[in-house]
NUKEPA-750776 format. One record per residue (C-alpha): residue in one letter; x, y, z. Coordinates in nm, 2 decimals, decimal comma. Layout:
N
NODE   aa        x        y        z
NODE    a        X        Y        Z
...
This chain:
346
NODE   aa        x        y        z
NODE    m    24,70    23,17     1,49
NODE    r    24,67    23,08     1,85
NODE    c    24,98    22,91     1,90
NODE    s    25,21    23,13     1,72
NODE    f    25,04    23,40     1,96
NODE    v    25,11    23,18     2,27
NODE    v    25,47    23,08     2,16
NODE    g    25,56    23,47     2,10
NODE    a    25,46    23,57     2,44
NODE    m    25,62    23,33     2,61
NODE    a    25,91    23,39     2,45
NODE    v    25,90    23,75     2,55
NODE    l    25,86    23,61     2,91
NODE    l    26,17    23,34     2,92
NODE    l    26,34    23,68     2,75
NODE    s    26,24    23,85     3,07
NODE    v    26,43    23,58     3,31
NODE    s    26,69    23,53     3,13
NODE    l    26,80    23,89     3,14
NODE    g    26,78    23,85     3,54
NODE    c    26,43    24,01     3,53
NODE    q    26,57    24,37     3,57
NODE    k    26,48    24,55     3,27
NODE    s    26,45    24,94     3,15
NODE    s    26,18    25,04     2,89
NODE    s    26,31    25,15     2,58
NODE    t    26,36    25,53     2,63
NODE    s    26,54    25,44     2,96
NODE    s    26,92    25,52     2,95
NODE    g    26,97    25,23     3,23
NODE    g    26,95    25,39     3,58
NODE    g    26,96    25,71     3,80
NODE    n    26,90    26,08     3,67
NODE    s    27,19    26,03     3,38
NODE    d    26,98    26,29     3,18
NODE    s    26,68    26,58     3,23
NODE    r    26,38    26,31     3,23
NODE    p    26,28    26,14     3,53
NODE    t    26,38    25,78     3,66
NODE    v    26,08    25,58     3,79
NODE    a    26,10    25,21     3,87
NODE    y    25,80    24,96     3,84
NODE    v    25,86    24,65     4,07
NODE    t    25,64    24,34     4,03
NODE    n    25,59    24,09     4,30
NODE    g    25,72    23,78     4,09
NODE    i    25,76    23,66     3,73
NODE    a    25,46    23,56     3,55
NODE    s    25,31    23,64     3,20
NODE    f    25,06    23,89     3,38
NODE    w    25,37    24,12     3,40
NODE    v    25,48    24,10     3,07
NODE    v    25,16    24,26     2,98
NODE    a    25,24    24,51     3,25
NODE    e    25,60    24,59     3,12
NODE    k    25,44    24,70     2,77
NODE    g    25,24    24,92     2,93
NODE    v    25,54    25,07     3,14
NODE    e    25,72    25,11     2,80
NODE    a    25,44    25,29     2,67
NODE    a    25,38    25,53     2,90
NODE    a    25,77    25,61     2,93
NODE    k    25,78    25,73     2,58
NODE    k    25,44    25,90     2,60
NODE    f    25,56    26,13     2,92
NODE    d    25,93    26,13     2,83
NODE    a    26,07    25,91     3,12
NODE    n    26,31    25,68     3,23
NODE    a    26,14    25,35     3,34
NODE    l    26,30    25,03     3,52
NODE    v    26,12    24,72     3,54
NODE    r    26,21    24,48     3,83
NODE    m    26,07    24,11     3,86
NODE    p    26,19    23,97     4,17
NODE    p    26,19    23,57     4,10
NODE    k    26,23    23,46     4,47
NODE    g    25,99    23,62     4,71
NODE    p    26,05    23,90     4,97
NODE    g    26,43    23,89     5,00
NODE    s    26,47    23,95     4,62
NODE    q    26,21    24,22     4,58
NODE    k    26,37    24,39     4,92
NODE    r    26,71    24,36     4,71
NODE    m    26,62    24,52     4,37
NODE    v    26,40    24,82     4,55
NODE    q    26,74    24,87     4,76
NODE    e    26,93    24,91     4,47
NODE    l    26,69    25,11     4,29
NODE    l    26,72    25,35     4,60
NODE    t    27,07    25,36     4,56
NODE    l    27,02    25,46     4,17
NODE    g    26,85    25,77     4,31
NODE    v    26,52    25,70     4,10
NODE    d    26,24    25,91     4,13
NODE    g    25,96    25,72     4,20
NODE    i    25,90    25,34     4,25
NODE    a    25,55    25,15     4,19
NODE    i    25,55    24,84     4,39
NODE    s    25,32    24,55     4,43
NODE    p    25,41    24,43     4,80
NODE    i    25,46    24,06     4,86
NODE    s    25,34    24,15     5,21
NODE    s    25,25    24,47     5,30
NODE    d    25,24    24,42     5,68
NODE    n    25,58    24,23     5,67
NODE    q    25,73    24,49     5,44
NODE    a    25,64    24,80     5,63
NODE    d    26,03    24,90     5,70
NODE    l    26,08    24,84     5,32
NODE    l    25,77    25,06     5,24
NODE    r    25,87    25,32     5,48
NODE    e    26,21    25,33     5,35
NODE    i    26,09    25,42     4,98
NODE    s    25,81    25,66     5,10
NODE    e    26,14    25,84     5,31
NODE    r    26,37    25,84     5,01
NODE    t    26,15    25,85     4,68
NODE    k    25,80    25,87     4,58
NODE    l    25,60    25,55     4,64
NODE    i    25,28    25,42     4,50
NODE    t    25,12    25,08     4,51
NODE    h    24,97    24,88     4,22
NODE    d    24,85    24,54     4,18
NODE    a    24,83    24,48     4,59
NODE    d    24,76    24,77     4,82
NODE    a    24,93    24,84     5,13
NODE    p    24,69    25,12     5,26
NODE    k    24,87    25,12     5,59
NODE    s    25,20    25,24     5,42
NODE    d    25,24    25,62     5,35
NODE    r    25,21    25,52     4,99
NODE    i    25,09    25,83     4,78
NODE    c    24,79    25,64     4,59
NODE    y    24,73    25,28     4,45
NODE    v    24,66    25,17     4,13
NODE    g    24,46    24,86     4,07
NODE    m    24,13    24,69     4,06
NODE    d    23,92    24,61     4,37
NODE    n    24,03    24,25     4,44
NODE    y    23,74    24,19     4,69
NODE    v    23,47    24,29     4,44
NODE    a    23,66    24,13     4,17
NODE    g    23,66    23,80     4,39
NODE    r    23,26    23,81     4,40
NODE    a    23,31    23,80     4,05
NODE    c    23,46    23,47     4,08
NODE    g    23,23    23,36     4,29
NODE    r    22,99    23,42     4,06
NODE    l    23,17    23,23     3,76
NODE    v    23,19    22,94     3,99
NODE    k    22,82    22,93     4,01
NODE    e    22,72    22,98     3,64
NODE    a    22,99    22,66     3,62
NODE    l    22,77    22,48     3,92
NODE    p    22,42    22,57     3,93
NODE    e    22,37    22,29     4,15
NODE    g    22,66    22,34     4,40
NODE    g    22,97    22,12     4,47
NODE    t    23,30    22,12     4,62
NODE    i    23,56    22,39     4,54
NODE    m    23,94    22,41     4,62
NODE    i    24,12    22,73     4,57
NODE    f    24,50    22,73     4,44
NODE    v    24,69    23,10     4,51
NODE    g    25,06    23,19     4,50
NODE    r    25,04    23,31     4,85
NODE    l    24,80    23,49     5,10
NODE    e    25,03    23,76     5,25
NODE    q    24,94    23,97     4,94
NODE    a    24,62    24,21     4,99
NODE    n    24,51    24,13     4,66
NODE    a    24,53    23,74     4,71
NODE    k    24,37    23,77     5,02
NODE    l    24,09    24,01     4,92
NODE    r    24,03    23,80     4,62
NODE    r    23,99    23,49     4,82
NODE    q    23,78    23,63     5,08
NODE    g    23,56    23,77     4,77
NODE    l    23,54    23,46     4,65
NODE    i    23,37    23,27     4,92
NODE    d    23,17    23,55     5,06
NODE    e    23,02    23,50     4,71
NODE    l    22,97    23,12     4,76
NODE    l    22,85    23,13     5,11
NODE    d    22,59    23,42     5,02
NODE    r    22,75    23,64     5,28
NODE    s    22,71    24,02     5,27
NODE    d    22,99    24,24     5,15
NODE    d    23,26    24,24     5,42
NODE    s    23,63    24,31     5,26
NODE    s    23,79    24,33     5,63
NODE    r    23,64    23,94     5,69
NODE    y    23,91    23,68     5,66
NODE    d    23,84    23,27     5,69
NODE    p    24,16    23,08     5,78
NODE    p    24,30    22,92     5,49
NODE    n    24,29    22,56     5,63
NODE    a    23,94    22,54     5,75
NODE    t    23,65    22,38     5,56
NODE    l    23,37    22,61     5,49
NODE    k    23,01    22,50     5,39
NODE    g    22,71    22,70     5,28
NODE    e    22,39    22,58     5,14
NODE    k    22,54    22,47     4,83
NODE    y    22,89    22,52     4,79
NODE    t    23,15    22,34     5,03
NODE    i    23,50    22,51     5,02
NODE    l    23,76    22,24     5,09
NODE    d    24,08    22,40     5,13
NODE    t    24,30    22,67     4,99
NODE    r    24,63    22,57     4,87
NODE    t    24,96    22,80     4,84
NODE    d    25,29    22,75     4,64
NODE    g    25,48    23,05     4,68
NODE    f    25,52    23,13     4,34
NODE    d    25,69    22,78     4,25
NODE    n    25,58    22,61     3,94
NODE    s    25,65    22,28     4,04
NODE    k    25,43    22,33     4,37
NODE    a    25,17    22,49     4,19
NODE    k    25,10    22,16     3,94
NODE    a    25,16    21,95     4,24
NODE    n    24,89    22,12     4,46
NODE    a    24,62    22,05     4,18
NODE    q    24,76    21,67     4,14
NODE    d    24,72    21,62     4,54
NODE    a    24,39    21,75     4,56
NODE    i    24,23    21,55     4,29
NODE    v    24,36    21,27     4,46
NODE    k    24,30    21,35     4,80
NODE    y    23,92    21,45     4,69
NODE    p    23,79    21,23     4,44
NODE    d    23,44    21,41     4,43
NODE    l    23,60    21,75     4,36
NODE    s    23,38    21,97     4,14
NODE    c    23,56    22,29     4,08
NODE    m    23,93    22,41     4,10
NODE    v    23,96    22,77     4,14
NODE    g    24,32    22,94     4,04
NODE    l    24,39    23,32     4,20
NODE    f    24,70    23,38     4,00
NODE    a    24,76    23,39     3,65
NODE    y    24,99    23,09     3,62
NODE    n    24,74    22,85     3,87
NODE    p    24,43    22,78     3,66
NODE    p    24,67    22,62     3,37
NODE    f    24,84    22,38     3,63
NODE    c    24,49    22,30     3,72
NODE    l    24,38    22,25     3,36
NODE    d    24,74    22,00     3,33
NODE    a    24,61    21,83     3,65
NODE    v    24,27    21,74     3,53
NODE    r    24,35    21,67     3,19
NODE    e    24,62    21,41     3,32
NODE    a    24,34    21,25     3,57
NODE    g    24,12    21,22     3,26
NODE    k    23,86    21,43     3,45
NODE    i    23,81    21,75     3,18
NODE    g    23,41    21,80     3,21
NODE    q    23,41    21,61     3,58
NODE    i    23,59    21,94     3,76
NODE    k    23,53    22,25     3,61
NODE    i    23,78    22,50     3,61
NODE    v    23,74    22,89     3,72
NODE    a    24,07    23,15     3,66
NODE    f    24,18    23,45     3,72
NODE    d    24,42    23,66     3,50
NODE    e    24,49    23,65     3,13
NODE    d    24,74    23,35     3,12
NODE    f    24,76    23,21     2,75
NODE    g    24,72    22,88     2,87
NODE    t    24,40    23,00     3,03
NODE    l    24,26    23,16     2,73
NODE    q    24,31    22,84     2,52
NODE    g    24,15    22,65     2,78
NODE    i    23,85    22,88     2,74
NODE    e    23,84    22,86     2,39
NODE    d    23,85    22,47     2,39
NODE    g    23,57    22,45     2,65
NODE    e    23,81    22,35     2,91
NODE    i    23,80    22,65     3,17
NODE    a    23,45    22,82     3,20
NODE    g    23,59    23,17     3,25
NODE    t    23,81    23,43     3,41
NODE    v    23,85    23,71     3,59
NODE    v    24,10    23,94     3,42
NODE    q    24,26    24,26     3,48
NODE    n    24,42    24,54     3,29
NODE    p    24,78    24,50     3,37
NODE    y    24,87    24,74     3,07
NODE    r    24,70    24,98     3,26
NODE    y    24,87    24,92     3,58
NODE    g    25,21    24,98     3,44
NODE    y    25,09    25,25     3,20
NODE    e    24,94    25,46     3,49
NODE    s    25,21    25,43     3,75
NODE    v    25,42    25,57     3,52
NODE    r    25,22    25,82     3,39
NODE    i    25,15    25,93     3,79
NODE    l    25,53    25,90     3,91
NODE    a    25,66    26,08     3,57
NODE    g    25,40    26,38     3,68
NODE    l    25,48    26,36     4,06
NODE    a    25,86    26,36     3,94
NODE    r    25,81    26,71     3,78
NODE    g    25,58    26,84     4,04
NODE    d    25,22    26,79     3,89
NODE    e    25,00    26,66     4,17
NODE    s    24,68    26,67     3,95
NODE    v    24,82    26,31     3,80
NODE    l    24,68    26,19     4,15
NODE    p    24,35    26,01     4,17
NODE    e    24,11    26,15     4,36
NODE    g    24,11    25,94     4,71
NODE    g    24,42    25,78     4,63
NODE    f    24,29    25,51     4,43
NODE    l    24,30    25,48     4,07
NODE    e    24,03    25,19     4,00
NODE    i    24,07    24,98     3,70
NODE    p    23,80    24,80     3,70
NODE    h    23,79    24,40     3,62
NODE    r    23,66    24,20     3,32
NODE    i    23,49    23,87     3,28
NODE    i    23,61    23,67     2,99
NODE    k    23,43    23,38     2,85
NODE    k    23,42    23,20     2,52
NODE    d    23,16    23,44     2,39
NODE    n    23,40    23,75     2,42
NODE    l    23,73    23,54     2,42
NODE    q    23,83    23,63     2,08
NODE    e    23,77    24,00     2,11
NODE    f    23,99    24,01     2,45
NODE    w    24,23    23,79     2,27
NODE    t    24,30    24,02     1,98
NODE    e    24,31    24,33     2,21
NODE    l    24,59    24,15     2,41
NODE    k    24,80    24,07     2,10
NODE    h    24,80    24,40     2,05
NODE    l    24,92    24,53     2,35
NODE    l    25,20    24,30     2,34
NODE    g    25,31    24,38     1,95
NODE    e    25,18    24,03     1,83
NODE    p    25,13    24,05     1,43
NODE    d    24,77    23,95     1,33
NODE    s    24,74    23,64     1,13
NODE    e    24,46    23,45     0,99
């Protein structure tokens, strides 16, 4: 059952890549205002299984709210994201929901979007921009929850390595800081920022380093392998982006250190879920990418029709995180299969 689900979902992801990561929902005519329905766009910050789930939410909302919805998944960082956005603006879309790769460095791009169409952010926020609202979770709070998972996995303390795609993204920066603050028993302060190369020591836990990979899968795995070699007494690896934990798991397996090095995860990559079921990953903090896609399209379609009642109070539609461990894994996995349209199996 699990293998067929993993293969099916990954096939969807590979199809996304083969189509150039530029897809329209099943209700879309392909771009621009070619009919009476609003055309909105959903732009991710990369390519990952996480975004395949979000795309299903985009498709469902496009159908529910009678909109054309375009999905763009940039494969190579800020440059490709900018090109995709500018193509969407040329098409004359009625709104764009974007997960900024680097909100500070993309100020001009975000300003251009807000001046030419409706701008909202999802997954990673850009509060200094003119975005209308943000759809997502509180990443600092979720990071602290991840820290509590580490404490459960290592109640006596130990050494921690953090792995993530980029730290320029607000979501990565916040969840990393929440994790660190929890492990070091600090008070809440989402504005705090510890440099990534500093070794941080608390009473029981030591954060050795933070490794970034720029969404490069080969580098993500190499980072995990190098950490195991460099730190023979490494206690725990924490992956903050969806693809990081499975690569950490691969590296730990190859080193013959399953059980010796604990793994704590973020997001619902299928390799992560399988690792939890097999007892090789302690747990994961999951978001709800389906709702990120669904709510983004619902809001943009409403705004395009002049309905401001779709906006969340305070400009933040919070979609809380969840903690997935072995005891609630099957319920979550069944839910995820349903969202992805996978058939039930024995």
